[in-house]
MARLO-493129 format. One record per residue: residue in three letters; x, y, z of N, C-alpha, C in turn. Coordinates in steps of 0.05 Angstrom, whole numbers, padded with zeros to 5 digits, always signed. Atoms other than C-alpha are relative to their C-alpha. Example, Ala and Ser with C-alpha at 12.3 -4.5 7.8 and 13.67 -1.06 7.14 Angstrom:
! residues 2
ALA+00018-00024+00000+00246-00090+00156+00018+00024+00000SER-00016-00024-00001+00273-00021+00143-00015+00022+00014
This chain:
! residues 93
MET-00007-00005+00033+01668+02715+02894-00018+00022-00012ASP+00016-00025+00012+01648+02773+02857-00017-00014-00024ILE+00019+00011+00019+01591+02760+02802+00018-00002-00027LEU-00018+00002+00025+01645+02779+02746+00017-00023-00001GLN-00020+00021+00004+01693+02726+02766-00017-00031+00000ILE+00020+00026+00002+01632+02674+02770-00007-00004-00030ALA+00004-00004+00031+01614+02696+02699+00023-00007-00017LEU-00021+00012+00017+01684+02685+02672+00006-00024+00003VAL-00003+00027-00005+01692+02621+02705-00020-00016-00016PHE+00021+00012+00016+01627+02598+02675+00004-00001-00032LEU-00002-00006+00028+01643+02625+02607+00024-00017-00008ILE-00026+00017+00010+01714+02591+02607-00011-00027+00002LEU+00009+00025-00001+01683+02526+02626-00018-00010-00024LEU+00019-00001+00025+01628+02534+02573+00015-00003-00025LEU-00016-00002+00023+01679+02549+02521+00019-00026-00003SER-00017+00024+00002+01725+02492+02540-00014-00022-00007VAL+00016+00023+00009+01669+02440+02533-00007+00002-00029ILE+00005-00002+00032+01647+02470+02463+00026-00006-00014MET-00023+00004+00016+01720+02469+02442+00003-00032+00000SER-00005+00028-00001+01726+02397+02466-00018-00016-00019ILE+00020+00012+00018+01662+02377+02429+00008+00004-00030LEU-00010-00008+00028+01687+02412+02367+00024-00015-00010GLY-00024+00018+00001+01755+02375+02375-00010-00026-00011ILE+00008+00025+00005+01718+02309+02376-00012-00003-00026GLN+00015+00004+00026+01676+02322+02317+00019+00004-00023VAL-00018+00000+00018+01735+02344+02275+00014-00023-00003PHE-00015+00028+00002+01773+02281+02295-00019-00022-00016MET+00014+00021+00010+01712+02241+02273-00005+00008-00029ILE-00003-00005+00028+01707+02278+02206+00023-00008-00013LEU-00027+00008+00014+01781+02267+02191-00002-00032-00001LYS+00005+00027+00004+01765+02192+02205-00015-00008-00020GLU+00013+00005+00023+01710+02189+02157+00011+00008-00028LEU-00014-00006+00025+01752+02225+02106+00017-00020-00006ARG-00024+00024+00007+01808+02176+02112-00013-00027-00009LYS+00011+00020+00011+01757+02121+02101-00010+00002-00029SER+00009-00009+00026+01727+02154+02040+00027+00003-00023LEU-00026+00000+00018+01800+02165+02013+00006-00029-00010ASP-00009+00026+00005+01815+02093+02022-00016-00015-00020LYS+00020+00010+00018+01754+02071+01986+00006+00012-00028PHE-00004-00013+00024+01768+02121+01929+00025-00011-00013GLU-00027+00012+00012+01839+02093+01921-00005-00030-00007GLU+00010+00026+00008+01808+02021+01919-00011+00000-00028LEU+00012-00004+00025+01763+02046+01865+00019+00008-00022LEU-00019-00010+00022+01820+02078+01822+00018-00025-00005GLY-00012+00025+00008+01856+02011+01829-00011-00017-00014ASP+00019+00018+00018+01801+01971+01802-00003+00012-00028ALA+00000-00012+00026+01794+02022+01745+00026-00002-00014GLN-00022+00004+00013+01864+02014+01731+00007-00025-00012ASN-00001+00029+00010+01861+01940+01728-00019-00006-00024ILE+00015+00002+00021+01804+01947+01682+00011+00012-00027ALA-00013-00014+00024+01840+01995+01637+00022-00016-00011GLU-00020+00012+00011+01900+01949+01634-00011-00025-00013ASP+00010+00028+00011+01857+01884+01619-00014+00011-00030VAL+00010-00012+00024+01826+01929+01560+00020+00002-00016SER-00022-00008+00015+01889+01951+01537+00017-00023-00016LYS-00012+00023+00011+01919+01881+01528-00009-00010-00024PRO+00011+00010+00031+01872+01857+01467+00010+00024-00020ILE-00005-00022+00024+01883+01926+01434+00029+00000-00006LYS-00029+00004+00007+01958+01918+01439+00004-00021-00018ALA-00004+00022+00017+01954+01852+01410-00011+00002-00025ALA+00011-00007+00026+01909+01873+01354+00020+00018-00017ALA-00018-00018+00011+01957+01929+01340+00028-00014-00010GLU-00023+00017+00010+02017+01879+01337-00007-00014-00022VAL+00006+00019+00023+01979+01831+01289-00006+00019-00022THR-00001-00019+00021+01964+01891+01248+00026+00009-00015GLN-00030-00008+00009+02037+01912+01244+00011-00023-00016VAL-00015+00025+00015+02059+01841+01224-00016-00001-00027VAL+00007+00003+00028+02010+01838+01171+00006+00024-00020GLU-00007-00022+00019+02026+01908+01144+00032-00003-00010THR-00027+00007+00006+02100+01886+01146+00001-00020-00019GLY+00005+00019+00021+02081+01823+01107-00010+00011-00026VAL+00009-00011+00025+02044+01863+01056+00020+00018-00012LYS-00023-00016+00015+02102+01911+01044+00021-00019-00009ALA-00019+00021+00010+02148+01851+01040-00007-00009-00031VAL+00013+00011+00024+02102+01819+00986+00003+00022-00024LYS+00001-00025+00023+02099+01888+00949+00027+00007-00011SER-00024-00002+00008+02171+01896+00948+00014-00022-00017ILE-00005+00023+00017+02180+01825+00919-00010-00001-00028VAL+00013-00002+00025+02132+01835+00869+00011+00025-00017GLN-00012-00025+00016+02161+01905+00845+00024-00007-00012ASN-00024+00007+00009+02229+01877+00836+00000-00022-00020LYS-00002+00014+00020+02211+01821+00795-00030-00002-00014PRO+00025-00002+00018+02158+01828+00738-00015-00028+00001ALA+00015+00026+00000+02103+01776+00737+00006-00016-00026LYS-00005+00015+00024+02123+01753+00667+00026-00017+00003LYS-00023+00017-00006+02190+01731+00692-00004-00022+00023LEU+00006+00018-00020+02161+01696+00751-00017-00025-00011LEU+00017+00019+00010+02107+01659+00709+00015-00015-00025PHE-00009+00011+00022+02145+01644+00644+00033+00004-00001LYS-00026+00000+00005+02217+01626+00631+00009+00002-00028ARG-00009-00006+00026+02252+01650+00569+00020-00024-00006LYS-00022+00020+00006+02288+01597+00529+00021+00014-00016SER-00027-00007+00011+02356+01612+00506+00011-00014-00027
C-alpha cells in the first residue's frame, strides 16, 4: 500500500470517529434540552394555576362592586322619582 492510501484510510477513520462522537454529543444535548423544556412547561402550568387562583377573588370583588353599584343606581332612581316630602308626609285632602 502506498503511503497516501494509508494516510487517507487513517483520516477517514479519524473523521468517522470524530463524527460519531459529535453525533452522540448532539443527541445528549437534545435530550437535556427536552428535559429543560418539560420543566419549563411545568413551571408555566404552575404559574397559570397561580394566576387563576389570584384572579378568582378579584373577579368576585368586581362582581360585588357591580352589584353594589347597581343597587346604588336603583336607590338613586327611586329617590329622584319621588321627592322626600311625599315619602315622609301624606297630604290631607
